C-alpha positions in Angstrom: 11.8 -23.9 -26.0 14.8 -25.2 -25.2 15.9 -26.7 -22.2 17.7 -23.7 -21.4 15.1 -21.2 -22.0 13.5 -19.8 -19.2 9.4 -18.6 -19.5 8.1 -15.6 -18.8 4.4 -14.0 -19.3 3.9 -11.4 -21.8 2.8 -8.7 -19.4 5.7 -6.8 -17.8 7.4 -7.9 -15.1 7.7 -5.9 -11.6 10.5 -6.2 -9.1 10.1 -5.1 -5.8 9.4 -1.5 -5.5 7.7 -1.4 -9.0 4.9 -3.8 -7.2 4.3 -0.7 -5.0 3.9 1.9 -7.3 1.4 -0.5 -9.5 -0.6 -0.4 -6.8 -0.9 3.1 -6.6 -2.3 4.2 -10.2 -5.8 5.3 -10.9 -6.2 3.0 -13.8 -6.8 -0.5 -12.4 -3.8 -2.7 -12.0 -4.1 -6.5 -12.3 -0.8 -8.5 -11.3 -0.3 -12.1 -12.0 1.9 -13.6 -9.4 3.5 -16.6 -11.0 6.7 -19.0 -11.4 8.3 -20.5 -14.8 8.1 -24.4 -13.1 4.3 -24.2 -12.9 2.5 -25.1 -16.3 -0.9 -23.6 -14.7 1.0 -20.3 -14.8 1.5 -20.5 -18.9 -2.2 -21.4 -19.4 -3.3 -18.2 -17.1 -0.9 -16.2 -18.9 -3.0 -17.4 -22.1 -5.9 -15.9 -20.7 -4.4 -12.9 -19.5 -3.2 -11.8 -23.2 -6.5 -12.2 -24.5 -8.0 -9.8 -21.8 -4.8 -7.1 -22.3 -6.0 -6.7 -25.9 -9.7 -6.6 -24.8 -9.1 -4.5 -21.9 -6.3 -2.2 -23.2 -6.8 1.4 -21.7 -9.3 0.1 -18.7 -7.1 -2.1 -17.1 -3.5 -2.4 -16.5 -1.7 -5.8 -16.6 1.5 -6.9 -15.2 3.1 -10.0 -13.8 5.3 -10.9 -10.9 8.3 -13.8 -10.4 7.3 -15.3 -7.2 10.6 -16.8 -7.0 12.4 -13.4 -7.2 14.0 -12.6 -4.1 13.3 -8.9 -4.4 9.5 -9.8 -4.6 9.7 -11.8 -1.6 8.4 -8.9 0.7 6.1 -7.8 -1.2 4.4 -11.4 -1.8 4.6 -12.1 1.8 2.8 -8.7 2.6 -0.1 -9.6 0.5 -0.1 -13.2 1.9 0.5 -14.9 -1.5 0.7 -18.6 -1.0 -0.4 -20.6 -4.2 0.3 -19.6 -7.7 -1.5 -18.6 -10.2 -2.7 -15.6 -8.1 -4.2 -12.5 -9.7 -4.0 -9.2 -7.4 -6.6 -6.7 -8.7 -5.4 -2.8 -7.0 -6.5 0.6 -7.8 -5.3 3.7 -5.7 -3.4 1.5 -3.3 -6.4 -0.6 -3.0 -6.4 -4.0 -3.1 -9.4 -4.7 -4.6 -9.7 -8.4 -5.0 -7.0 -11.5 -4.7 -8.2 -14.4 -7.0 -6.3 -17.7 -6.5 -6.4 -20.3 -9.1 -6.6 -20.9 -12.8 -9.8 -19.3 -14.8 -11.2 -19.2 -18.3 -11.4 -16.0 -19.9 -14.8 -15.2 -19.4 -14.5 -16.1 -15.8 -11.3 -14.3 -14.7 -13.0 -11.1 -17.0 -16.1 -11.1 -14.7 -13.9 -11.5 -11.9 -11.9 -8.6 -12.4 -14.8 -6.5 -13.2 -16.9 -7.1 -10.4 -13.9 -6.2 -8.4 -13.4 -2.8 -10.5 -17.2 -2.0 -10.6 -17.5 -2.7 -6.7 -14.9 0.1 -6.3 -15.7 3.6 -5.9 -15.1 4.3 -9.5 -17.2 5.9 -12.5 -19.3 3.9 -14.3 -17.6 1.5 -16.1 -17.7 3.0 -19.9 -17.5 0.7 -22.2 -16.6 -2.7 -20.3 -20.0 -4.2 -21.7 -18.8 -4.7 -24.8 -16.4 -7.6 -23.9 -19.5 -9.6 -23.1 -20.9 -8.9 -26.8 -17.6 -10.0 -28.3 -16.9 -6.4 -29.3 -13.2 -5.4 -29.1 
């Protein structure tokens, strides 16, 4: 990456009202709050890339640039004060806020625990993630 290229995560980036819309979905949504100047976010994105593949169809992954002015109201409303930060939503309800870097297994466990505790039907097939079956 050259000095002038700006890094961003692979997950689709949401801005402003798109963040509110992502909260409302019936499929759980994970929003990764990040900044291009934070090296830890690049490491977190590597974990998210793997989880996006393994949890495809079960969980939607998005990203939110904390430095974009259009996102400041949403971030303030959700008390995002440290990055990386991951929010888990379903049907307009914040299920969990996870602050800080996690390895893949720990983040997967935290996400799945939050989703399972919601009034959601039995998590069909998620057990395969821990057996290593895609």
